All heavy atoms as an XYZ file, in Angstrom:
923
protein
N     -13.938      0.239     10.457
C     -13.266     -0.555      9.465
C     -13.602     -2.037      9.626
O     -13.697     -2.756      8.632
C     -11.747     -0.360      9.567
C     -11.258      1.028      9.199
S     -11.484      1.522      7.479
C     -13.031      2.345      7.551
N     -13.781     -2.475     10.857
C     -14.119     -3.884     11.087
C     -15.461     -4.235     10.458
O     -15.626     -5.325      9.898
C     -14.136     -4.178     12.588
N     -16.409     -3.338     10.503
C     -17.729     -3.589      9.910
C     -17.620     -3.814      8.409
O     -18.297     -4.678      7.848
C     -18.677     -2.405     10.195
O     -18.813     -2.269     11.608
C     -20.042     -2.620      9.575
N     -16.749     -3.064      7.753
C     -16.559     -3.208      6.313
C     -15.663     -4.393      5.947
O     -15.678     -4.856      4.817
C     -15.943     -1.937      5.724
C     -16.779     -0.669      5.765
C     -15.990      0.492      5.182
C     -18.088     -0.848      5.031
N     -14.843     -4.825      6.903
C     -13.879     -5.884      6.620
C     -12.543     -5.335      6.141
O     -11.706     -6.067      5.618
N     -12.315     -4.034      6.320
C     -11.065     -3.395      5.899
C     -10.016     -3.535      6.983
O     -10.328     -3.713      8.160
C     -11.324     -1.918      5.596
N      -8.748     -3.436      6.561
C      -7.653     -3.531      7.524
C      -6.510     -2.612      7.112
O      -6.313     -2.324      5.926
C      -7.150     -4.956      7.640
C      -6.550     -5.496      6.370
C      -5.946     -6.894      6.540
N      -5.643     -7.494      5.266
C      -4.608     -7.174      4.491
N      -3.776     -6.245      4.874
N      -4.396     -7.785      3.337
N      -5.761     -2.151      8.101
C      -4.542     -1.393      7.835
C      -3.530     -2.339      7.210
O      -3.326     -3.450      7.703
C      -3.967     -0.839      9.141
C      -4.564      0.441      9.666
C      -4.003      0.745     11.048
C      -4.312      1.602      8.728
N      -2.908     -1.908      6.139
C      -1.912     -2.749      5.486
C      -0.510     -2.186      5.634
O       0.457     -2.926      5.672
C      -2.263     -2.916      4.001
C      -1.479     -4.018      3.343
O      -1.505     -5.152      3.873
O      -0.821     -3.754      2.316
N      -0.390     -0.865      5.704
C       0.924     -0.235      5.859
C       0.755      1.101      6.553
O      -0.198      1.836      6.278
C       1.584     -0.038      4.499
N       1.680      1.398      7.452
C       1.708      2.696      8.130
C       3.149      3.195      8.082
O       4.058      2.529      8.592
C       1.234      2.589      9.599
C       1.336      3.955     10.285
C      -0.172      2.037      9.685
N       3.335      4.345      7.432
C       4.630      4.999      7.356
C       4.429      6.458      7.750
O       3.305      6.936      7.803
C       5.191      4.897      5.931
C       5.493      3.460      5.491
C       5.958      3.387      4.033
N       4.915      3.659      3.071
C       4.011      2.761      2.651
N       4.011      1.531      3.136
N       3.098      3.088      1.757
N       5.498      7.158      7.988
C       5.410      8.564      8.355
C       4.723      9.340      7.230
O       5.251      9.447      6.121
C       6.805      9.118      8.614
C       6.781     10.548      9.126
O       5.837     10.908      9.862
O       7.694     11.315      8.776
N       3.512      9.818      7.495
C       2.769     10.603      6.518
C       2.049      9.796      5.451
O       1.460     10.373      4.547
N       2.067      8.460      5.560
C       1.413      7.612      4.557
C       0.776      6.389      5.213
O       1.354      5.783      6.100
C       2.420      7.103      3.523
C       3.049      8.177      2.691
C       4.009      7.614      1.648
O       4.111      6.380      1.508
O       4.664      8.424      0.978
N      -0.422      6.048      4.743
C      -1.137      4.875      5.257
C      -1.832      4.175      4.101
O      -2.323      4.827      3.178
C      -2.171      5.286      6.343
C      -3.138      4.157      6.657
C      -1.452      5.718      7.610
N      -1.870      2.834      4.154
C      -2.605      2.044      3.171
C      -3.625      1.170      3.898
O      -3.316      0.576      4.925
C      -1.664      1.150      2.356
C      -0.725      1.929      1.476
C       0.145      1.044      0.612
O      -0.267     -0.103      0.304
O       1.243      1.503      0.245
N      -4.820      1.120      3.345
C      -5.907      0.295      3.872
C      -6.395     -0.610      2.750
O      -6.570     -0.157      1.621
C      -7.058      1.169      4.407
C      -6.587      1.948      5.636
C      -8.293      0.324      4.726
C      -7.588      2.933      6.185
N      -6.615     -1.880      3.063
C      -7.092     -2.849      2.074
C      -8.507     -3.280      2.439
O      -8.802     -3.570      3.606
C      -6.159     -4.076      2.004
C      -6.743     -5.160      1.120
C      -4.792     -3.655      1.506
N      -9.370     -3.313      1.429
C     -10.753     -3.758      1.584
C     -10.994     -4.912      0.612
O     -11.053     -4.691     -0.602
C     -11.727     -2.612      1.286
C     -13.218     -2.970      1.315
C     -13.662     -3.342      2.724
C     -14.042     -1.813      0.775
N     -11.124     -6.143      1.120
C     -11.442     -7.267      0.226
C     -12.846     -7.101     -0.363
O     -13.732     -6.507      0.264
C     -11.393     -8.487      1.147
C     -10.651     -8.045      2.357
C     -10.916     -6.577      2.498
N     -13.041     -7.646     -1.568
C     -14.361     -7.590     -2.179
C     -15.373     -8.276     -1.277
O     -15.109     -9.322     -0.691
C     -14.365     -8.276     -3.549
C     -15.739     -8.317     -4.161
C     -16.233     -7.228     -4.860
C     -16.563     -9.422     -3.991
C     -17.510     -7.248     -5.397
C     -17.845     -9.454     -4.532
C     -18.314     -8.363     -5.233
N     -16.553     -7.690     -1.158
C     -17.670     -8.286     -0.432
C     -18.958     -7.904     -1.155
O     -19.212     -6.714     -1.388
C     -17.727     -7.773      1.006
O     -18.939     -8.161      1.621
N     -19.750     -8.900     -1.497
C     -21.033     -8.632     -2.162
C     -21.926     -7.759     -1.287
O     -22.771     -7.020     -1.806
C     -21.729     -9.947     -2.500
N     -21.733     -7.801      0.027
C     -22.536     -6.987      0.943
C     -22.272     -5.493      0.775
O     -23.067     -4.677      1.213
C     -22.251     -7.400      2.387
N     -21.158     -5.125      0.119
C     -20.799     -3.714     -0.048
C     -21.063     -3.199     -1.455
O     -20.665     -2.091     -1.792
C     -19.316     -3.514      0.298
C     -18.911     -3.869      1.720
C     -17.402     -3.714      1.891
C     -19.666     -3.029      2.733
N     -21.751     -3.988     -2.271
C     -21.956     -3.582     -3.660
C     -23.244     -2.775     -3.840
O     -24.170     -2.854     -3.041
C     -22.007     -4.801     -4.601
O     -23.072     -5.662     -4.212
C     -20.695     -5.559     -4.593
N     -23.256     -2.007     -4.937
C     -24.453     -1.279     -5.321
C     -25.185     -2.088     -6.394
O     -24.861     -3.257     -6.607
C     -24.107      0.157     -5.756
C     -22.876      0.314     -6.661
C     -23.122      0.016     -8.104
O     -23.359     -1.118     -8.463
N     -23.013      1.040     -8.946
N     -26.164     -1.502     -7.043
C     -27.068     -2.232     -7.941
C     -26.394     -2.861     -9.158
O     -26.931     -3.791     -9.752
C     -28.238     -1.340     -8.386
C     -27.855     -0.192     -9.304
C     -27.406      1.051     -8.575
O     -27.067      1.021     -7.396
N     -27.375      2.177     -9.286
N     -25.193     -2.389     -9.528
C     -24.506     -2.935    -10.692
C     -23.396     -3.928    -10.314
O     -22.672     -4.393    -11.188
C     -23.923     -1.809    -11.552
C     -24.960     -0.862    -12.053
N     -25.927     -1.213    -12.988
C     -25.205      0.431    -11.740
C     -26.707     -0.176    -13.223
N     -26.301      0.831    -12.477
N     -23.249     -4.189     -9.021
C     -22.244     -5.150     -8.567
C     -20.882     -4.559     -8.263
O     -19.936     -5.290     -7.968
N     -20.761     -3.216     -8.317
C     -19.504     -2.556     -7.972
C     -19.512     -2.212     -6.488
O     -20.575     -2.021     -5.892
C     -19.323     -1.270     -8.783
C     -19.465     -1.466    -10.272
C     -20.317     -0.659    -11.010
C     -18.761     -2.458    -10.931
C     -20.451     -0.821    -12.378
C     -18.892     -2.637    -12.309
C     -19.736     -1.824    -13.029
N     -18.326     -2.081     -5.893
C     -18.254     -1.637     -4.499
C     -18.859     -0.231     -4.434
O     -18.522      0.648     -5.233
C     -16.810     -1.628     -3.974
C     -16.197     -3.034     -4.030
C     -16.752     -1.067     -2.553
C     -16.817     -4.033     -3.082
N     -19.753     -0.022     -3.502
C     -20.480      1.240     -3.361
C     -19.513      2.394     -3.074
O     -18.524      2.236     -2.356
C     -21.501      1.122     -2.226
C     -22.485      2.233     -2.211
N     -22.204      3.465     -1.681
C     -23.760      2.295     -2.693
C     -23.258      4.251     -1.812
N     -24.218      3.560     -2.424
N     -19.821      3.558     -3.641
C     -18.999      4.751     -3.448
C     -18.841      5.115     -1.971
O     -17.815      5.669     -1.578
C     -19.596      5.926     -4.214
N     -19.833      4.792     -1.163
C     -19.730      5.063      0.271
C     -18.601      4.278      0.917
O     -17.877      4.804      1.771
N     -18.425      3.025      0.514
C     -17.336      2.203      1.052
C     -15.993      2.690      0.520
O     -15.004      2.750      1.262
C     -17.559      0.733      0.698
N     -15.954      3.059     -0.755
C     -14.726      3.594     -1.353
C     -14.301      4.858     -0.602
O     -13.147      5.021     -0.199
C     -14.931      3.893     -2.858
C     -13.715      4.606     -3.446
C     -15.228      2.612     -3.630
N     -15.250      5.758     -0.395
C     -14.973      7.014      0.290
C     -14.554      6.778      1.739
O     -13.641      7.436      2.240
C     -16.206      7.938      0.221
O     -16.513      8.162     -1.150
C     -15.959      9.262      0.905
N     -15.179      5.836      2.395
C     -14.840      5.541      3.791
C     -13.395      5.108      3.940
O     -12.681      5.600      4.820
C     -15.777      4.450      4.353
O     -17.117      4.949      4.337
C     -15.394      4.068      5.769
N     -12.943      4.186      3.081
C     -11.569      3.695      3.263
C     -10.522      4.751      2.890
O      -9.485      4.843      3.548
C     -11.307      2.358      2.536
C     -11.468      2.471      1.027
C     -12.173      1.254      3.134
C     -10.997      1.249      0.254
N     -10.805      5.583      1.886
C      -9.804      6.579      1.516
C      -9.803      7.750      2.502
O      -8.748      8.309      2.816
C      -9.945      7.032      0.043
C     -11.171      7.894     -0.196
C      -8.678      7.707     -0.445
N     -10.958      8.114      3.051
C     -11.011      9.128      4.103
C     -10.229      8.649      5.330
O      -9.462      9.404      5.923
C     -12.461      9.428      4.470
C     -12.589     10.365      5.666
O     -11.914     11.410      5.692
O     -13.369     10.036      6.587
N     -10.391      7.401      5.675
C      -9.692      6.838      6.830
C      -8.188      6.776      6.580
O      -7.392      7.097      7.474
C     -10.250      5.448      7.173
O     -11.652      5.576      7.418
C      -9.581      4.859      8.393
N      -7.787      6.398      5.370
C      -6.359      6.354      5.043
C      -5.741      7.750      5.156
O      -4.646      7.915      5.707
C      -6.144      5.780      3.649
N      -6.447      8.764      4.661
C      -5.958     10.138      4.776
C      -5.891     10.576      6.238
O      -4.914     11.195      6.672
C      -6.842     11.090      3.974
S      -6.611     10.985      2.188
N      -6.920     10.244      7.004
C      -6.940     10.622      8.416
C      -5.811      9.986      9.210
O      -5.130     10.651      9.993
N      -5.585      8.699      8.996
C      -4.493      8.014      9.703
C      -3.133      8.537      9.242
O      -2.207      8.645     10.040
C      -4.574      6.508      9.516
C      -5.627      5.832     10.353
C      -6.084      4.570      9.998
C      -6.166      6.415     11.481
C      -7.049      3.917     10.751
C      -7.135      5.785     12.243
C      -7.578      4.533     11.882
N      -3.003      8.867      7.945
C      -1.744      9.442      7.454
C      -1.472     10.764      8.171
O      -0.351     11.027      8.610
C      -1.807      9.644      5.943
N      -2.508     11.593      8.296
C      -2.361     12.863      9.009
C      -2.001     12.629     10.471
O      -1.163     13.337     11.038
C      -3.647     13.688      8.890
N      -2.619     11.631     11.081
C      -2.355     11.335     12.491
C      -0.884     11.003     12.729
O      -0.339     11.321     13.786
C      -3.254     10.184     12.952
C      -3.365      9.943     14.447
C      -3.881     11.161     15.194
C      -4.267      8.750     14.710
N      -0.210     10.405     11.747
C       1.216     10.090     11.916
C       2.078     11.342     12.008
O       3.222     11.265     12.462
C       1.763      9.203     10.768
O       1.823      9.957      9.553
C       0.950      7.932     10.582
N       1.551     12.480     11.591
C       2.290     13.743     11.621
C       1.906     14.621     12.813
O       2.453     15.704     12.976
C       2.038     14.537     10.333
C       2.576     13.886      9.096
C       4.087     13.937      9.124
C       4.688     13.753      7.754
N       6.160     13.808      7.836
N       0.953     14.149     13.619
C       0.450     14.954     14.735
C       1.142     14.578     16.038
O       1.714     13.491     16.148
C      -1.063     14.735     14.878
C      -1.859     15.247     13.712
S      -3.632     14.948     13.934
C      -4.248     15.470     12.352
N       1.070     15.475     17.024
C       1.622     15.126     18.337
C       0.943     13.876     18.897
O      -0.198     13.548     18.548
C       1.284     16.355     19.196
C       1.026     17.461     18.233
C       0.490     16.812     16.989
N       1.657     13.189     19.784
C       1.134     11.935     20.354
C      -0.194     12.106     21.074
O      -0.987     11.180     21.136
C       2.157     11.319     21.311
C       3.380     10.768     20.581
O       3.290     10.562     19.346
O       4.415     10.570     21.234
N      -0.446     13.284     21.644
C      -1.679     13.489     22.406
C      -2.814     14.074     21.547
O      -3.838     14.473     22.077
C      -1.420     14.383     23.620
C      -0.995     15.798     23.240
O      -0.586     16.016     22.072
O      -1.057     16.682     24.106
N      -2.643     14.096     20.235
C      -3.650     14.683     19.348
C      -4.560     13.608     18.767
O      -4.251     12.424     18.773
C      -2.973     15.461     18.226
N      -5.687     14.063     18.268
C      -6.621     13.228     17.522
C      -6.894     13.949     16.200
O      -6.527     15.103     16.029
C      -7.912     13.017     18.306
N      -7.568     13.260     15.287
C      -7.789     13.814     13.961
C      -9.274     13.832     13.629
O     -10.016     12.930     14.029
C      -7.006     13.014     12.890
C      -7.479     11.582     12.817
C      -7.099     13.661     11.518
N      -9.698     14.883     12.927
C     -11.055     14.963     12.396
C     -10.985     15.462     10.955
O     -10.218     16.363     10.650
C     -11.918     15.954     13.194
C     -12.431     15.518     14.546
C     -13.209     16.664     15.186
C     -13.314     14.296     14.428
N     -11.796     14.874     10.095
C     -11.894     15.358      8.725
C     -12.741     16.625      8.736
O     -13.821     16.661      9.319
C     -12.570     14.304      7.824
O     -11.822     13.091      7.888
C     -12.659     14.779      6.388
N     -12.241     17.676      8.070
C     -13.019     18.910      7.984
C     -13.577     19.141      6.584
O     -14.534     19.891      6.420
C     -12.181     20.137      8.388
O     -11.061     20.257      7.517
C     -11.714     20.013      9.822
N     -12.961     18.498      5.565
C     -13.424     18.691      4.195
C     -12.804     17.610      3.327
O     -11.695     17.165      3.585
C     -12.970     20.075      3.710
C     -13.252     20.417      2.273
C     -12.165     19.959      1.304
O     -11.025     19.715      1.716
O     -12.500     19.806      0.117
N     -13.553     17.156      2.312
C     -12.944     16.315      1.284
C     -13.724     16.398     -0.016
O     -14.884     16.778     -0.043
C     -12.759     14.853      1.720
C     -14.004     14.062      1.997
C     -14.866     13.659      0.982
C     -14.294     13.660      3.289
C     -15.986     12.888      1.241
C     -15.406     12.888      3.570
C     -16.262     12.504      2.539
N     -13.026     16.057     -1.078
C     -13.622     15.951     -2.404
C     -13.139     14.640     -2.995
O     -11.955     14.319     -2.925
C     -13.196     17.086     -3.317
C     -13.855     16.933     -4.699
C     -13.366     17.899     -5.701
C     -14.083     17.827     -7.016
N     -14.371     16.530     -7.563
N     -14.073     13.895     -3.576
C     -13.738     12.605     -4.170
C     -14.115     12.613     -5.644
O     -15.223     13.002     -6.001
C     -14.495     11.451     -3.473
C     -14.174     10.118     -4.122
C     -14.161     11.405     -2.001
N     -13.183     12.183     -6.471
C     -13.466     11.915     -7.878
C     -13.520     10.403     -8.033
O     -12.538      9.713     -7.756
C     -12.362     12.473     -8.787
C     -12.375     13.971     -8.825
O     -11.666     14.608     -8.064
N     -13.173     14.537     -9.694
N     -14.692      9.895     -8.443
C     -14.857      8.471     -8.717
C     -14.568      8.299    -10.206
O     -15.356      8.715    -11.046
C     -16.264      8.019     -8.335
C     -16.599      8.276     -6.858
C     -18.084      8.135     -6.619
C     -15.800      7.349     -5.958
N     -13.424      7.698    -10.524
C     -12.916      7.709    -11.889
C     -13.240      6.452    -12.681
O     -13.164      6.462    -13.905
C     -11.405      7.933    -11.861
C     -11.062      9.219    -11.124
S      -9.320      9.683    -11.134
C      -8.501      8.219    -10.627
N     -13.583      5.377    -11.988
C     -13.866      4.113    -12.657
C     -14.647      3.240    -11.682
O     -14.515      3.405    -10.468
C     -12.542      3.440    -13.038
O     -12.762      2.312    -13.836
N     -15.469      2.312    -12.181
C     -16.192      1.430    -11.258
C     -15.223      0.663    -10.346
O     -14.181      0.192    -10.798
C     -16.937      0.471    -12.189
C     -17.101      1.226    -13.460
C     -15.847      2.044    -13.586
N     -15.588      0.583     -9.083
C     -14.755     -0.107     -8.092
C     -15.086     -1.591     -8.108
O     -16.030     -2.033     -7.464
C     -14.974      0.496     -6.709
N     -14.316     -2.333     -8.888
C     -14.528     -3.774     -8.965
C     -13.176     -4.462     -8.975
O     -12.214     -3.962     -9.562
C     -15.338     -4.151    -10.205
C     -14.707     -3.742    -11.519
C     -15.562     -4.121    -12.693
C     -14.891     -3.685    -14.005
N     -15.642     -4.098    -15.154
N     -13.103     -5.577     -8.289
C     -11.854     -6.319     -8.219
C     -11.856     -7.238     -7.013
O     -12.843     -7.333     -6.289
N     -10.736     -7.906     -6.805
C     -10.592     -8.799     -5.660
C     -10.512     -8.014     -4.358
O     -10.947     -8.479     -3.308
C      -9.330     -9.657     -5.822
C      -9.399    -10.615     -6.996
C      -8.057    -11.264     -7.302
O      -7.053    -10.991     -6.603
O      -8.011    -12.065     -8.251
N      -9.935     -6.825     -4.458
C      -9.781     -5.967     -3.272
C      -9.565     -4.530     -3.734
O      -9.168     -4.288     -4.875
C      -8.637     -6.441     -2.393
C      -7.267     -6.086     -2.887
C      -6.167     -6.800     -2.115
N      -5.250     -7.447     -3.041
C      -5.398     -8.651     -3.576
N      -6.422     -9.386     -3.260
N      -4.526     -9.133     -4.414
N      -9.822     -3.611     -2.825
C      -9.500     -2.205     -3.038
C      -8.372     -1.831     -2.101
O      -8.342     -2.285     -0.955
C     -10.708     -1.304     -2.766
C     -11.944     -1.505     -3.629
C     -13.026     -0.511     -3.216
C     -11.622     -1.371     -5.102
N      -7.470     -1.015     -2.586
C      -6.366     -0.517     -1.758
C      -6.455      1.007     -1.742
O      -6.371      1.656     -2.793
C      -5.015     -0.951     -2.314
C      -3.816     -0.427     -1.515
C      -2.493     -0.963     -2.050
N      -2.490     -2.404     -2.040
C      -2.168     -3.165     -0.995
N      -1.825     -2.587      0.155
N      -2.196     -4.480     -1.078
N      -6.634      1.574     -0.553
C      -6.673      3.030     -0.380
C      -5.325      3.481      0.165
O      -4.819      2.918      1.140
C      -7.782      3.422      0.581
N      -4.769      4.493     -0.484
C      -3.490      5.058     -0.056
C      -3.714      6.512      0.298
O      -4.212      7.284     -0.521
C      -2.451      4.957     -1.164
C      -2.138      3.526     -1.572
C      -1.115      3.504     -2.693
C      -0.807      2.078     -3.116
N       0.222      2.029     -4.167
N      -3.371      6.886      1.511
C      -3.472      8.273      1.942
C      -2.098      8.807      2.277
O      -1.282      8.092      2.858
N      -1.842     10.058      1.876
C      -0.556     10.664      2.231
C      -0.736     12.148      2.518
O      -1.617     12.807      1.951
C       0.489     10.439      1.164
C       0.298     11.176     -0.109
C       1.442     10.872     -1.103
N       1.159     11.436     -2.391
C       1.477     12.668     -2.758
N       2.085     13.476     -1.912
N       1.172     13.112     -3.961
N       0.074     12.650      3.400
C       0.045     14.057      3.777
C       0.819     14.857      2.734
O       1.961     14.532      2.412
C       0.650     14.267      5.176
C       0.714     15.749      5.524
C      -0.152     13.504      6.213
N       0.177     15.888      2.209
C       0.808     16.786      1.249
C       1.390     17.991      1.981
O       2.480     18.457      1.675
C      -0.212     17.251      0.182
C       0.390     18.276     -0.753
C      -0.732     16.052     -0.597
N       0.653     18.495      2.976
C       1.121     19.613      3.800
C       0.682     19.391      5.238
O      -0.510     19.231      5.503
C       0.559     20.946      3.312
C       1.083     22.113      4.142
C       0.439     23.432      3.766
N       0.953     24.513      4.565
C       0.562     24.798      5.805
N      -0.354     24.071      6.391
N       1.071     25.821      6.459
N       1.647     19.391      6.127
C       1.364     19.203      7.551
C       1.492     20.535      8.271
O       2.597     21.042      8.464
C       2.326     18.180      8.153
N       0.347     21.117      8.641
C       0.348     22.352      9.407
C       0.114     22.061     10.879
O      -0.091     20.919     11.282
N       0.126     23.100     11.695
C      -0.098     22.923     13.132
C      -1.547     22.608     13.449
O      -1.843     21.901     14.396
C       0.333     24.177     13.892
C       1.820     24.394     13.896
C       2.181     25.617     14.701
C       3.680     25.836     14.666
N       4.072     27.029     15.419
N      -2.470     23.146     12.650
C      -3.896     22.947     12.888
C      -4.566     22.131     11.799
O      -5.433     21.322     12.079
C      -4.610     24.316     13.004
O      -3.963     25.084     14.012
C      -6.067     24.146     13.361
N      -4.169     22.352     10.556
C      -4.775     21.656      9.419
C      -3.724     20.890      8.632
O      -2.595     21.357      8.477
C      -5.482     22.644      8.491
C      -6.666     23.406      9.068
C      -7.182     24.410      8.049
C      -7.772     22.453      9.486
N      -4.118     19.736      8.128
C      -3.261     18.911      7.278
C      -3.999     18.657      5.972
O      -5.175     18.274      5.980
C      -2.965     17.578      7.944
C      -2.417     17.703      9.328
S      -0.844     16.926      9.436
C      -0.421     17.308     11.127
N      -3.312     18.867      4.866
C      -3.889     18.598      3.552
C      -3.351     17.255      3.077
O      -2.141     17.005      3.125
C      -3.543     19.716      2.546
C      -4.096     19.392      1.170
C      -4.082     21.056      3.050
N      -4.276     16.393      2.634
C      -3.911     15.041      2.236
C      -4.403     14.720      0.836
O      -5.364     15.313      0.350
C      -4.527     14.020      3.204
S      -3.967     14.223      4.899
N      -3.739     13.756      0.227
C      -4.147     13.209     -1.056
C      -4.409     11.727     -0.847
O      -3.600     11.025     -0.234
C      -3.044     13.390     -2.099
C      -3.336     12.811     -3.473
C      -4.411     13.637     -4.169
C      -2.081     12.767     -4.317
N      -5.556     11.258     -1.319
C      -5.895      9.842     -1.203
C      -6.193      9.256     -2.566
O      -6.767      9.925     -3.433
N      -5.789      8.013     -2.759
C      -6.048      7.306     -3.998
C      -6.579      5.921     -3.669
O      -6.156      5.316     -2.680
C      -4.773      7.170     -4.834
C      -4.171      8.512     -5.238
C      -2.838      8.337     -5.928
O      -1.858      8.042     -5.212
O      -2.797      8.487     -7.159
N      -7.489      5.426     -4.493
C      -8.018      4.072     -4.324
C      -7.761      3.307     -5.609
O      -8.045      3.807     -6.706
C      -9.526      4.066     -3.997
C     -10.022      2.633     -3.797
C      -9.807      4.910     -2.754
N      -7.240      2.096     -5.448
C      -6.934      1.229     -6.573
C      -7.700     -0.079     -6.429
O      -7.758     -0.647     -5.332
C      -5.435      0.933     -6.626
C      -4.597      2.168     -6.818
C      -4.186      2.915     -5.723
C      -4.244      2.598     -8.077
C      -3.426      4.065     -5.882
C      -3.495      3.750     -8.263
C      -3.085      4.486     -7.158
N      -8.276     -0.543     -7.517
C      -8.898     -1.870     -7.551
C      -7.826     -2.848     -8.012
O      -7.139     -2.601     -9.011
C     -10.075     -1.881     -8.521
N      -7.670     -3.956     -7.271
C      -6.638     -4.937     -7.575
C      -7.266     -6.283     -7.904
O      -8.143     -6.755     -7.179
C      -5.687     -5.090     -6.389
C      -4.981     -3.803     -6.029
C      -4.086     -3.915     -4.819
O      -4.279     -4.831     -3.990
O      -3.184     -3.072     -4.685
N      -6.801     -6.859     -8.997
C      -7.252     -8.183     -9.421
C      -6.098     -8.880    -10.138
O      -5.538     -8.313    -11.086
C      -8.454     -8.100    -10.386
O      -9.527     -7.435     -9.727
C      -8.926     -9.489    -10.808
N      -5.761    -10.090     -9.678
C      -4.747    -10.888    -10.360
C      -3.431    -10.175    -10.592
O      -2.836    -10.310    -11.653
N      -2.983     -9.390     -9.626
C      -1.723     -8.674     -9.764
C      -1.810     -7.381    -10.554
O      -0.832     -6.647    -10.659
N      -2.975     -7.086    -11.118
C      -3.183     -5.840    -11.853
C      -3.843     -4.810    -10.937
O      -4.630     -5.164    -10.069
C      -4.078     -6.081    -13.080
C      -3.516     -7.074    -14.074
C      -2.270     -6.547    -14.767
O      -2.168     -5.372    -15.098
N      -1.307     -7.429    -14.976
N      -3.525     -3.544    -11.168
C      -4.065     -2.464    -10.346
C      -4.588     -1.356    -11.248
O      -3.942     -0.991    -12.234
C      -2.952     -1.919     -9.446
O      -3.422     -0.883     -8.627
N      -5.776     -0.833    -10.896
C      -6.383      0.254    -11.664
C      -6.913      1.302    -10.684
O      -7.662      0.980     -9.753
C      -7.537     -0.274    -12.517
C      -8.234      0.802    -13.324
C      -9.342      0.227    -14.169
C     -10.002      1.314    -14.997
N     -11.043      0.786    -15.854
N      -6.555      2.559    -10.909
C      -7.043      3.615    -10.024
C      -8.524      3.845    -10.271
O      -8.961      3.973    -11.416
C      -6.275      4.919    -10.231
C      -6.646      5.957     -9.192
C      -5.732      7.162     -9.207
O      -4.891      7.316    -10.079
N      -5.913      8.021     -8.221
N      -9.301      3.887     -9.176
C     -10.743      4.082     -9.289
C     -11.231      5.362     -8.603
O     -12.343      5.803     -8.860
C     -11.532      2.860     -8.756
C     -11.203      1.620     -9.580
C     -11.283      2.609     -7.275
N     -10.408      5.950     -7.728
C     -10.847      7.161     -7.033
C      -9.655      8.014     -6.614
O      -8.548      7.498     -6.392
C     -11.687      6.813     -5.803
N      -9.915      9.306     -6.496
C      -8.922     10.277     -6.049
C      -9.596     11.210     -5.052
O     -10.705     11.689     -5.307
C      -8.397     11.079     -7.247
C      -7.377     12.166     -6.950
C      -6.050     11.550     -6.517
C      -7.173     13.035     -8.191
N      -8.943     11.456     -3.924
C      -9.505     12.332     -2.887
C      -8.496     13.407     -2.513
O      -7.304     13.130     -2.422
C      -9.844     11.528     -1.630
C     -10.247     12.384     -0.425
S     -10.582     11.428      1.071
C     -12.304     11.033      0.803
N      -8.995     14.611     -2.315
C      -8.230     15.623     -1.594
C      -8.986     15.848     -0.295
O     -10.225     15.873     -0.293
C      -8.103     16.940     -2.384
O      -9.404     17.408     -2.737
C      -7.261     16.748     -3.626
N      -8.253     15.963      0.785
C      -8.904     16.068      2.093
C      -8.136     17.009      3.007
O      -6.915     17.129      2.906
C      -8.988     14.686      2.746
N      -8.874     17.642      3.894
C      -8.278     18.483      4.927
C      -8.633     17.880      6.274
O      -9.801     17.602      6.552
C      -8.806     19.929      4.843
O      -8.596     20.416      3.520
C      -8.099     20.830      5.836
N      -7.608     17.668      7.082
C      -7.769     17.073      8.406
C      -7.413     18.104      9.468
O      -6.485     18.901      9.276
C      -6.853     15.854      8.569
C      -7.050     14.790      7.513
S      -8.663     14.038      7.674
C      -8.802     13.208      6.105
N      -8.137     18.083     10.564
C      -7.904     19.016     11.655
C      -7.234     18.308     12.817
O      -7.602     17.183     13.175
C      -9.245     19.596     12.134
C      -9.104     20.608     13.249
S     -10.691     21.382     13.686
C     -11.440     20.099     14.666
N      -6.240     18.966     13.392
C      -5.584     18.464     14.595
C      -6.464     18.818     15.787
O      -6.828     19.973     15.978
C      -4.184     19.108     14.776
C      -3.521     18.589     16.046
C      -3.322     18.856     13.548
N      -6.842     17.808     16.549
C      -7.679     18.029     17.735
C      -6.840     17.725     18.962
O      -6.290     16.631     19.095
C      -8.921     17.105     17.713
C      -9.750     17.298     18.979
C      -9.763     17.362     16.474
N      -6.740     18.711     19.860
C      -6.027     18.514     21.103
C      -6.899     17.707     22.049
O      -7.944     18.194     22.488
C      -5.653     19.879     21.714
C      -4.890     19.739     23.002
O      -4.958     18.734     23.705
N      -4.141     20.772     23.329
N      -6.519     16.494     22.355
C      -7.352     15.630     23.189
C      -7.381     16.083     24.633
O      -8.274     15.698     25.368
C      -6.879     14.169     23.113
O      -5.503     14.094     23.506
C      -7.052     13.617     21.731
N      -6.458     16.953     25.023
C      -6.479     17.483     26.383
C      -7.610     18.468     26.619
O      -8.110     18.601     27.721
N      -8.047     19.149     25.563
C      -9.112     20.131     25.720
C     -10.445     19.602     25.237
O     -11.475     20.178     25.515
C      -8.792     21.429     24.942
O      -8.667     21.113     23.558
C      -7.521     22.069     25.447
N     -10.448     18.521     24.497
C     -11.697     17.953     24.002
C     -12.264     18.733     22.828
O     -11.692     19.713     22.389
N     -13.375     18.267     22.336
C     -14.035     18.930     21.209
C     -15.029     19.952     21.724
O     -15.698     19.734     22.727
C     -14.766     17.894     20.354
C     -13.898     16.822     19.716
C     -14.766     15.814     18.991
C     -12.909     17.441     18.759
N     -15.146     21.055     21.025
C     -16.095     22.096     21.398
C     -17.136     22.235     20.320
O     -16.861     22.033     19.151
C     -15.355     23.421     21.608
C     -14.380     23.344     22.760
C     -13.710     24.672     22.969
C     -12.745     24.533     24.152
N     -12.018     25.750     24.411
N     -18.350     22.601     20.701
C     -19.427     22.814     19.735
C     -19.161     24.030     18.873
O     -18.617     24.980     19.243
C     -20.770     22.997     20.452
C     -21.192     21.697     21.130
O     -20.782     20.617     20.649
O     -21.936     21.787     22.119
């Protein structure tokens, strides 16, 4: 997140918000924030939201996601909101949304559904 210039803006039980200020370094050929940056912040918001529902000794890994890019990502900043829809013992299903914000106005630009896996940090990851 530091490389992109994004920061955590809010952390609540099962919900996380990440803000990404506009940066010309993150734009694609038409001047919009690249879909890769949009996807990165919303995947991270979903992952951190899931982590709030996991045991203290757990870690999180994304196992699947789908992103709908609904409008060009342009504005002063992007706000990614991730929330847990279903918290299971092994898998968590999340919904993520990205909004472009300019001058107090907000427009949704992306929607994500994601599945996160609970990783027991005591046993580590296995191939």
